[in-house]
Structures are given as C-alpha cells and as structure tokens.
C-alpha positions as CSV (number, residue, x, y, z in Angstrom):
1,X,-248.9,-79.2,-50.5
2,X,-249.2,-76.1,-48.1
3,X,-251.3,-73.2,-48.0
4,X,-249.1,-71.0,-46.0
5,X,-252.4,-71.1,-43.1
6,X,-251.2,-71.5,-40.2
7,X,-253.8,-73.3,-38.6
8,X,-252.5,-73.0,-34.8
9,X,-248.9,-72.7,-33.2
10,X,-247.7,-75.9,-31.3
11,X,-244.8,-75.9,-28.6
12,X,-242.2,-78.1,-28.5
13,X,-241.8,-80.1,-25.2
14,X,-238.7,-82.1,-25.9
15,X,-236.0,-82.7,-27.9
16,X,-233.6,-86.2,-28.5
17,X,-230.7,-86.2,-30.5
18,X,-229.7,-89.6,-31.9
19,X,-227.3,-90.7,-34.9
20,X,-229.3,-89.6,-37.7
21,X,-231.0,-86.5,-36.3
22,X,-233.2,-84.9,-34.0
23,X,-236.6,-86.4,-32.4
24,X,-239.0,-83.5,-31.6
25,X,-242.3,-83.8,-29.1
26,X,-245.0,-81.2,-29.8
27,X,-247.7,-80.3,-28.0
28,X,-250.3,-79.3,-30.4
29,X,-254.1,-79.5,-28.1
30,X,-256.3,-77.3,-31.2
31,X,-254.4,-79.6,-33.8
32,X,-253.6,-83.5,-32.7
33,X,-257.2,-84.7,-32.7
34,X,-257.3,-83.9,-36.7
35,X,-253.7,-85.6,-37.0
36,X,-253.3,-89.3,-38.3
37,X,-250.1,-91.8,-38.1
38,X,-248.4,-90.6,-41.1
39,X,-249.8,-87.7,-41.9
40,X,-247.5,-84.4,-43.8
41,X,-247.1,-81.7,-41.2
42,X,-245.7,-78.3,-42.5
43,X,-244.0,-77.5,-38.9
44,X,-242.6,-73.8,-39.0
45,X,-242.9,-73.9,-42.9
46,X,-240.7,-77.4,-43.0
47,X,-242.3,-80.6,-43.9
48,X,-242.3,-83.7,-41.7
49,X,-243.9,-86.6,-41.2
50,X,-246.1,-87.2,-37.8
51,X,-246.0,-90.3,-35.6
52,X,-246.5,-91.5,-31.7
53,X,-249.5,-89.7,-31.3
54,X,-250.9,-89.6,-27.8
55,X,-252.8,-87.4,-26.0
56,X,-252.6,-84.0,-27.3
57,X,-248.8,-84.6,-28.2
58,X,-247.5,-86.2,-31.1
59,X,-243.6,-86.9,-32.6
60,X,-241.0,-85.7,-35.7
61,X,-238.1,-86.3,-36.7
62,X,-235.7,-84.3,-38.7
63,X,-233.1,-85.7,-40.4
64,X,-229.2,-83.8,-40.6
65,X,-229.7,-82.2,-44.3
66,X,-233.1,-80.7,-42.8
67,X,-231.6,-79.2,-39.8
68,X,-228.5,-78.0,-42.0
69,X,-231.0,-75.8,-44.0
70,X,-233.9,-74.5,-42.0
71,X,-234.3,-73.3,-38.3
72,X,-235.1,-76.7,-37.0
73,X,-231.9,-77.2,-34.8
74,X,-232.4,-74.5,-32.8
75,X,-235.6,-75.9,-31.6
76,X,-235.7,-76.2,-28.0
77,X,-238.6,-77.0,-25.7
78,X,-240.9,-74.0,-24.9
79,X,-240.2,-72.6,-28.7
80,X,-243.8,-72.5,-30.4
81,X,-244.0,-73.4,-33.9
82,X,-246.6,-72.9,-36.6
83,X,-248.8,-75.7,-37.8
84,X,-250.6,-76.3,-41.1
85,X,-252.3,-79.5,-42.2
86,X,-251.6,-81.2,-45.9
87,X,-254.0,-79.2,-48.2
88,X,-257.0,-81.7,-49.7
89,X,-258.6,-81.8,-53.4
90,X,-261.4,-79.5,-52.8
91,X,-260.3,-77.1,-50.3
92,X,-260.0,-73.7,-50.8
93,X,-256.7,-71.9,-51.8
94,X,-256.6,-68.8,-48.8
95,X,-252.6,-68.7,-49.4
96,X,-250.2,-69.7,-52.2
97,X,-248.9,-72.8,-52.8
98,X,-245.9,-73.5,-50.4
99,X,-244.5,-77.3,-50.3
100,X,-242.7,-77.1,-47.5
101,X,-239.2,-77.2,-48.5
102,X,-237.7,-74.6,-47.3
103,X,-235.1,-72.4,-50.1
104,X,-232.8,-70.8,-47.0
105,X,-232.9,-69.2,-44.3
106,X,-233.3,-65.5,-43.5
107,X,-232.5,-63.2,-40.4
108,X,-234.7,-60.7,-38.9
109,X,-233.4,-57.2,-39.1
110,X,-236.3,-54.9,-38.2
111,X,-239.7,-55.7,-36.4
112,X,-242.1,-52.4,-36.9
113,X,-245.3,-51.5,-34.8
114,X,-247.7,-49.3,-36.7
115,X,-251.0,-49.2,-34.8
116,X,-252.3,-52.9,-35.6
117,X,-250.2,-53.4,-37.9
118,X,-246.7,-55.1,-37.2
119,X,-244.1,-54.9,-40.6
120,X,-241.1,-57.9,-40.8
121,X,-238.3,-56.7,-42.6
122,X,-235.7,-59.4,-43.3
123,X,-232.9,-60.3,-45.3
124,X,-232.6,-62.7,-47.6
125,X,-230.8,-65.1,-48.9
126,X,-229.8,-65.1,-52.4
127,X,-231.2,-67.7,-53.8
128,X,-234.3,-66.9,-52.2
129,X,-233.9,-62.8,-53.1
130,X,-233.8,-63.5,-56.8
131,X,-236.1,-65.4,-56.8
132,X,-238.9,-62.7,-55.2
133,X,-240.3,-60.2,-56.3
134,X,-242.6,-56.7,-55.3
135,X,-246.0,-57.8,-54.0
136,X,-245.5,-61.7,-55.0
137,X,-245.9,-64.1,-52.1
138,X,-243.0,-65.7,-49.7
139,X,-243.5,-68.4,-47.3
140,X,-241.5,-67.1,-43.8
141,X,-241.7,-69.7,-41.1
142,X,-244.6,-71.4,-42.6
143,X,-246.5,-68.2,-43.0
144,X,-248.1,-67.1,-46.8
145,X,-247.4,-63.4,-47.2
146,X,-247.2,-60.7,-49.5
147,X,-244.1,-58.9,-50.3
148,X,-245.1,-55.4,-49.5
149,X,-242.2,-53.8,-49.9
150,X,-238.5,-54.8,-51.7
151,X,-235.1,-53.5,-51.2
152,X,-232.9,-56.3,-53.1
153,X,-232.0,-58.4,-50.5
154,X,-234.3,-57.5,-47.4
155,X,-238.3,-58.1,-47.8
156,X,-240.7,-56.0,-46.2
157,X,-244.4,-58.0,-45.1
158,X,-247.1,-56.6,-43.1
159,X,-248.7,-58.5,-40.2
160,X,-251.9,-58.0,-39.5
161,X,-253.6,-58.7,-36.1
162,X,-254.9,-62.1,-36.4
163,X,-252.0,-63.5,-37.7
164,X,-250.0,-61.8,-35.0
165,X,-252.8,-63.9,-32.6
166,X,-252.6,-67.5,-34.4
167,X,-249.1,-67.5,-35.3
168,X,-245.9,-67.6,-33.7
169,X,-244.6,-64.0,-34.7
170,X,-244.7,-62.4,-31.5
171,X,-241.1,-63.8,-30.6
172,X,-240.0,-62.1,-33.3
173,X,-237.0,-59.7,-33.0
174,X,-233.8,-58.5,-35.4
175,X,-231.5,-61.2,-35.1
176,X,-233.9,-64.2,-35.5
177,X,-233.2,-66.7,-38.3
178,X,-236.7,-67.9,-39.9
179,X,-237.2,-70.4,-42.4
180,X,-238.5,-69.2,-46.2
181,X,-239.6,-70.5,-49.8
182,X,-240.0,-69.1,-51.9
183,X,-242.6,-68.6,-54.9
184,X,-243.2,-71.9,-56.4
185,X,-244.1,-70.7,-60.0
186,X,-240.8,-68.5,-59.5
187,X,-238.7,-71.1,-58.7
188,X,-240.3,-73.2,-62.3
189,X,-239.7,-70.0,-64.4
190,X,-236.0,-69.3,-62.8
191,X,-235.0,-73.2,-63.8
192,X,-237.4,-72.9,-67.6
193,X,-234.7,-70.1,-68.5
194,X,-231.4,-71.4,-67.1
195,X,-229.9,-73.4,-70.3
196,X,-231.0,-70.0,-71.6
197,X,-229.0,-67.4,-69.9
198,X,-225.9,-70.2,-69.1
199,X,-226.0,-69.7,-73.4
200,X,-225.4,-65.9,-72.9
201,X,-229.3,-65.5,-74.0
202,X,-230.3,-61.9,-73.0
C-alpha cells in the first residue's frame, strides 16, 4: 500500500525484453540505499518488486498483463519515473490510500501554467471517470492528487511547485499517456452497489 507521495524520480538506464515481459534497470541515487531485495515499490503508480540492487541502481520486471494495462511499455533509457516505497505501519498518511494497481490509462489534454501553479487536464477512461468525484482523490503516475475541476471524462488537477520539482510531471504535454488509479473507497462502494444496479434498483 502507498500514499501517492512520490519520494524521488528515478531514471531508466536499461530495458531488456524477454518472453514473459520486460526487465528494467533504474538509477535512483536518493532512494536505492533504503531499498532491500523483494521490497514493493511504486514505479509511476505501478506496484513492482525490487531486485538486483547494486550501487545506485535496481531492477524490476513487468509481465505482459501489466504492460498492456499501463504505460510501462513506453519506458526507455532516459525516461524519468516516479518512485515511492510502500508505507509502513505508524507512518503518517499524507496522501490517500493507493494500491499501485492501475485502473486505466489516461491521456493528457492540456498543461496550463498560471504563475507558480500548473494545471493538468487529462481524459480518463470510462472505468476511472465513473469513480472520480469533484474534490476527490486520484493517483496519476503514482502521485496523489485532488480533482480540482471535473468535465465529464476530463479531470483537472493543480500541481504546486514542490510536486513539479520532485516528480516527473515536467515531461507531460498534450497527448502524453498517464497511469491512473481511482480512489480505493469509491471502487469498493461501486462494487457493493453493482448487484443492486444490475437488479434495476434506483
């Protein structure tokens, strides 16, 4: 489980395809010293297992199913990736509950700079849009964000200078694909109400 508070942005240094998926090698000087083999790590909002730690680098593998549901297949050397270690019991919950299980891939519609704040507007797939509410939480590439405005299937979030400087959002532009995870509470409520909707309840 994660909180969506990105600790640092690592950098992809190697990509190696194999039969079951892709093996990536990342450099993360600010974080790798606190990682252990087998740790869970959110990488652009996708939970993976860390292995092959050496120096300032570590490896992880993405299987075909994960690659088909996320943007990780687009990772290439030089690409920045948001990183967050799993939360530990007793630590402050600064963001919101994030599982690292991507619900869908969104597309950036607009990046607007207004003073020190940057407004991001991205189109959500239906499975994420129906679970997203105004002023609710959403995770974009592993970043915990509050929905500032909602236009049917387009959400707007505000990026403060700290987030801009400590994550990979600076790479975003219109057309960029992003990993989205809907609010966990909303997903459970939706699941509980599904039998009633299917039965025609209003």
